[in-house]
C-alpha positions, -999 to +999 in steps of 0.1 A: +000+000+000+029+024+008+044+019-026+011+025-043+004+057-024+040+069-030+036+063-067+002+081-067+017+110-048+047+112-072+022+114-101+004+142-083-028+122-079-030+123-041-017+147-015+000+134+017-003+154+049+015+147+081-008+143+112-007+171+137+016+163+165+004+162+201-032+156+192-057+144+217-055+108+204-017+107+208-002+084+182-034+065+175-049+068+140-081+087+136-107+059+133-132+081+114-106+090+088-096+053+084-133+043+080-137+070+053-106+058+034-118+022+036-153+032+023-137+051-006-115+021-015-145-002-015-162+021-040-134+017-065 
């Protein structure tokens, strides 16, 4: 998945943003965001 995303980013098809540091959830991923990404992938 990392290679695919890196290739998409290199082609300018996706934008990669670093998570804000010191957030309320610490180093845990945002579950809502992950669910939205999964939903989008399923629609492909």
